[in-house]
C-alpha positions in Angstrom: 6.6 -14.1 8.2 9.3 -11.5 7.7 11.6 -10.9 4.7 14.6 -11.8 6.9 13.0 -15.2 7.5 12.1 -15.6 3.8 15.7 -15.0 2.7 17.1 -17.1 5.4 15.0 -19.9 4.1 15.5 -19.2 0.4 19.3 -19.3 0.6 20.7 -22.7 1.5 24.4 -22.1 1.6 27.4 -24.0 3.0 31.2 -23.4 3.1 32.9 -24.9 0.0 35.1 -27.8 1.0 38.4 -26.6 2.3 37.8 -23.0 1.4 36.7 -20.4 4.0 36.4 -17.7 1.4 33.7 -19.5 -0.7 30.1 -20.4 -0.2 28.0 -22.6 -2.4 24.4 -23.9 -2.4 21.0 -22.9 -3.8 18.6 -20.1 -3.9 14.8 -20.9 -4.1 12.5 -18.0 -4.5 9.0 -18.5 -3.1 6.0 -17.2 -5.2 5.7 -14.0 -3.1 9.1 -12.8 -4.5 7.7 -12.5 -8.0 8.1 -9.7 -10.5 5.4 -8.4 -12.8 6.0 -11.4 -15.1 4.5 -14.7 -13.9 6.9 -17.3 -12.7 9.9 -15.0 -12.4 11.7 -13.3 -9.5 11.6 -9.6 -8.8 14.8 -7.8 -9.9 15.2 -6.0 -6.5 14.8 -9.3 -4.7 17.5 -10.8 -6.9 19.9 -7.9 -5.9 18.9 -8.4 -2.2 19.8 -12.1 -2.6 23.2 -11.2 -3.9 23.7 -8.9 -1.0 22.5 -11.5 1.5 24.7 -14.3 0.1 27.8 -11.9 0.1 27.0 -10.8 3.7 27.0 -14.3 4.9 30.3 -15.0 3.3 31.9 -11.9 4.8 30.7 -13.1 8.2 32.1 -16.5 7.7 35.4 -15.1 6.5 35.7 -12.6 9.4 35.4 -9.5 7.3 33.5 -6.8 9.1 32.9 -3.6 7.1 33.0 -0.6 9.4 29.5 0.4 10.8 28.0 3.1 8.5 30.4 2.5 5.6 28.7 2.4 2.2 28.3 -1.0 0.6 27.5 -1.4 -3.1 25.6 -4.3 -4.6 25.5 -4.9 -8.3 23.4 -7.4 -10.2 23.5 -8.1 -13.9 20.3 -10.0 -14.7 21.0 -12.0 -17.8 18.0 -14.3 -17.7 14.8 -14.5 -15.6 15.2 -16.2 -12.2 12.4 -18.9 -11.9 10.2 -19.3 -8.8 10.1 -22.4 -6.7 13.2 -23.8 -8.5 16.5 -24.3 -6.6 19.1 -22.2 -8.5 22.8 -22.8 -7.9 24.7 -20.1 -6.0 28.4 -19.5 -5.8 29.9 -16.7 -3.7 33.6 -16.0 -3.5 35.7 -13.5 -1.6 38.2 -12.4 -4.2 40.4 -10.1 -2.2 41.1 -9.2 1.4 41.6 -6.0 3.4 40.0 -2.7 2.4 39.9 -3.8 -1.3 37.7 -6.9 -0.7 35.1 -7.9 -3.2 32.5 -10.7 -3.1 31.5 -12.1 -6.5 28.2 -13.9 -6.5 26.9 -16.1 -9.3 23.2 -17.3 -9.5 22.7 -20.1 -11.9 25.1 -22.8 -13.4 28.6 -21.7 -14.2 28.1 -22.5 -17.9 25.0 -20.3 -18.2 24.6 -17.8 -15.3 21.3 -16.2 -14.7 22.8 -13.4 -12.7 26.3 -12.1 -12.1 26.5 -10.0 -9.0 28.9 -8.6 -6.5 29.2 -6.8 -3.2 32.0 -4.3 -2.6 32.9 -1.2 -0.5 31.0 1.8 -2.0 31.5 5.5 -2.2 29.6 8.0 0.0 26.3 8.9 -1.5 26.1 12.3 -3.2 22.7 13.9 -2.5 20.7 15.2 -5.4 20.9 19.0 -6.0 19.3 21.0 -3.2 17.2 22.9 -5.7 15.8 19.6 -7.0 14.7 18.4 -3.5 13.4 21.9 -2.6 11.6 22.1 -5.9 9.9 18.7 -5.2 8.9 19.7 -1.7 7.5 23.0 -2.9 5.8 21.6 -6.1 2.4 22.8 -7.0 1.7 20.6 -10.0 -1.0 17.9 -10.0 0.3 14.4 -9.1 -0.9 11.0 -10.2 -0.3 7.5 -9.0 1.4 4.9 -11.2 -0.6 1.8 -11.9 0.3 -1.5 -10.2 -0.2 -5.2 -10.1 -1.9 -7.6 -7.6 1.0 -10.0 -6.8 4.3 -8.2 -7.6 6.7 -8.1 -4.6 7.0 -4.3 -4.8 3.7 -3.0 -6.0 1.3 -5.9 -5.6 -1.8 -4.9 -3.6 -2.5 -8.5 -2.6 1.0 -9.8 -1.9 1.2 -10.4 1.8 5.0 -10.1 1.8 5.1 -7.2 -0.6 5.8 -3.5 -0.2 2.4 -2.7 -1.7 4.1 0.4 -3.0 2.6 2.7 -5.7 4.6 5.8 -6.6 3.3 9.3 -7.3 4.5 11.2 -10.3 4.2 14.5 -12.1 6.0 16.0 -15.1 9.3 16.3 -13.1 9.5 13.8 -10.3 8.6 10.3 -9.2 8.4 9.8 -5.4 6.7 8.2 -2.4 6.8 9.1 1.3 6.4 5.6 2.7 6.4 3.6 5.9 7.6 0.1 5.3 5.2 -2.7 6.2 5.7 -5.1 9.1 7.3 -7.9 7.1 10.3 -5.6 6.3 11.0 -4.9 10.0 14.1 -6.6 11.3 14.7 -8.2 14.7 17.5 -5.7 15.5 15.3 -2.6 15.2 16.4 -1.9 11.6 14.7 -2.7 8.3 15.5 -5.8 6.4 18.8 -5.0 4.6 17.3 -6.0 1.2 14.6 -3.3 1.5 16.6 -0.6 -0.4 17.3 -3.0 -3.2 13.6 -3.9 -3.7 12.3 -0.4 -3.4 15.0 1.3 -5.5 14.6 -1.3 -8.3 10.9 -0.5 -8.4 11.3 3.3 -8.6 14.1 2.9 -11.1 11.8 0.8 -13.2 9.1 3.4 -13.2 11.6 6.2 -13.9 12.8 4.2 -16.9 9.3 3.4 -18.1 8.1 6.9 -17.9 11.2 8.2 -19.8 10.8 5.5 -22.5 7.0 5.7 -22.5 7.1 1.9 -22.7 7.1 -1.2 -20.5 10.3 -3.2 -20.0 12.5 -5.0 -17.5 15.4 -4.1 -15.2 18.6 -5.6 -16.6 21.2 -4.2 -14.2 21.0 -2.8 -10.7 23.6 -1.0 -8.7 22.5 -0.2 -5.1 24.6 1.6 -2.6 23.4 1.4 1.0 25.0 4.0 3.3 23.0 3.1 6.5 19.9 1.1 7.3 16.6 2.7 8.0 15.0 2.1 11.4 11.8 0.1 12.0 8.7 2.3 12.0 10.4 5.3 10.4 9.0 6.8 7.3 11.3 7.1 4.3 11.3 9.0 1.0 11.9 7.3 -2.3 12.7 9.9 -4.9 13.9 10.4 -8.5 13.9 13.1 -11.1 12.6 12.2 -14.5 15.0 14.5 -16.3 18.0 12.6 -14.7 17.2 9.4 -16.7 19.6 9.1 -19.6 20.1 6.7 -22.5 22.3 3.7 -21.7 22.9 2.8 -25.3 23.1 4.5 -28.7 19.8 3.1 -29.9 17.7 4.5 -27.0 16.5 1.0 -26.0 17.9 1.1 -22.5 17.9 3.8 -19.9 19.9 4.5 -16.8 17.7 5.7 -14.0 19.2 7.1 -10.7 17.0 7.1 -7.6 17.4 7.8 -3.9 16.2 6.5 -0.6 16.2 9.3 2.0 15.0 10.0 5.5 12.1 12.4 5.9 14.7 15.0 6.8 16.5 14.4 3.5 19.5 12.4 4.8 20.8 9.7 2.4 20.1 6.1 3.3 20.7 4.5 -0.1 21.0 5.3 -3.8 20.4 3.2 -6.9 21.1 3.2 -10.6 18.7 0.9 -12.5 19.2 0.0 -16.1 15.8 -0.3 -17.8 15.4 -2.1 -21.1 12.2 -1.0 -22.9 10.3 -3.2 -25.3 6.7 -3.4 -26.4 7.2 -7.1 -26.6 6.5 -7.2 -22.9 3.2 -5.5 -23.2 1.0 -8.5 -24.0 2.0 -10.0 -20.6 2.3 -6.9 -18.4 -0.6 -4.7 -19.5 -3.4 -7.2 -18.8 -1.9 -7.7 -15.3 -1.8 -4.0 -14.8 -5.4 -3.7 -15.8 -6.3 -6.3 -13.3 -4.7 -4.3 -10.5 -5.3 -0.7 -11.6 -7.8 1.7 -13.1 -7.5 2.0 -16.9 -7.0 5.8 -16.6 -3.8 5.3 -14.6 -2.4 3.1 -17.4 -3.5 5.6 -20.0 -1.5 8.3 -18.4 1.8 6.4 -18.6 1.3 3.9 -21.4 -1.4 5.5 -23.7 -0.5 3.3 -26.6 -1.4 0.2 -24.5 -4.5 1.5 -22.7 -7.9 0.1 -23.7 -9.9 2.5 -25.8 
């Protein structure tokens, strides 16, 4: 089964009665779309669902963004999205012409789980040339981050997952990666939610390494400039020093990351807000230990590693 098929099945949407600029229905995440926390949806998959719902509405309304024009998806995750539970969806085209915007709500109107949108984006500005050349010419020892067994992004046993484990050193987090078969699209291009899932995952790790603590993604902003092709290797890349506080108390962190071709051309970029809290450790650390060597956890979360 491909991710295109998974999301086609997960989103049951219909035109609102008498309104061609609105879709309503439900979103049901199957278990393979889980995060690192049991019973909850992966943040990147949530952003992908927002983009998918908005894309369907644009098609129904006859709005066709120019080929190759950047599109930005944002998702404010207010509460966890449950698995195997139909969640209400409402998508509305709020303006027409070049200034269009699709607002997407996941959850009931009185208590949304997620508030998202899709809108025209700005061209992606590449990271500084010296940063990319410094990464390509690095000589420092690299290590792999730990991972889980069933997470959509890093889960080693998830048949629909990316099975993605990032490398890191003192300066960068990265992976040169060839997306797995479930992410290949019927039109020769990767599933359009791939950047959302992959950039959420690297943004999470950039935030976790900066905070030296576990946590959750609370907001994603993903700009896709052009899709990647099936079978092509891509580069996921971020600089640890570019992660900055997103609040005055240092509890949340804004982590920029990039999806590039092997030649360094921009495909997508993300800004992930990471909320750190040791309160998540009792749930997440045992799951990491089940899927990773203790030494990998000790390198990134020494306070939580077994002695």
